[in-house]
C-alpha angles and dihedrals in degrees: 000000000000090000094050089054093049088049090052094050091051091048091050090051098047099071091055091050094049090047092052091046091052092049091055091047091050091052094049091043090053091054093045098048101032118110089222117040110204115209122185126180123202097160105006089247093096121111105197095186128038112172138158089232124350135211114204093175111120094008131103131203133230110204122194120186112202101172143042105266116218119238111278092016111142128204121217113218102171123021102199110199095176126098096249136064127267108279113239129326135286110261093241099035124058130188107272093015117143112223129190117220117190129213121178092345094308119111121222119195129220136176119227111236116183090182097054136127109018087359099275101065129100105234128177105218118208118245135174123218102172092095092061123090122257089246092054093050092049100043109026116086119225097264090053092046089051091044088054092049090050095049086053093046089238126151130323086024094051090090134032108290132168089225123102125179116249099243140106113245138165137164092007094305131106129208111243136188115211136195107208148133092266118214135154088255091058092047089052094049090051088051092049089055089056098264128136121215117210107224096206092064097045119112129154092275108025139040140173126222146163104241125190111246087231091060101042094107094041090056092046086055091058117116109249098030109118102174141350129209136176106264117246109199116199122234090256095058125071119234102244118207 
């Protein structure tokens, strides 16, 4: 009789367990297969998507911040429990992109790292931009901003991270492509700041140069410079130094 009662209690519990598991699976499936993945953070401990393998291609993400993140606090967007890497990128969130999330009128910045966590997660790494000049924020692209942060040992590079900026650097200098009103005076000013303009890559509106990390902001401040981006030489071009 006792055995029969125990069996009855187990049978009564089973449907509730299965329903709860189905609800969790439904929520997870909705996040995995939705065209727009919604991610809201109230404490920073949330993990909006957990998946045994995840495809970000053809999806976008809607990020909402509902708290003040601490310096160095990361946000996990996708916890990938599978053995492979996340496939593709979200349409509106590239690897290495700096994103601004607002909370109560204040912007907090993060860097998207598709190889975060154990190496297969999508993590938003906290970064501060308030110590960069207005010219640097306006003219430097994201890879250069990150390379500058790395050279200074500032977050997120103040700790071991799998992320590396997409740039070419050597001897404390970084290879930069500039859109500018090119003149002899501008070339001389870059040289005075320790930069080295590459003649083969100079036109009336563009130039390429090696620029010391310590002078990136100073070069950005030069009159005539419109924008600066990390150079991406093709395989068919040599990397002049």
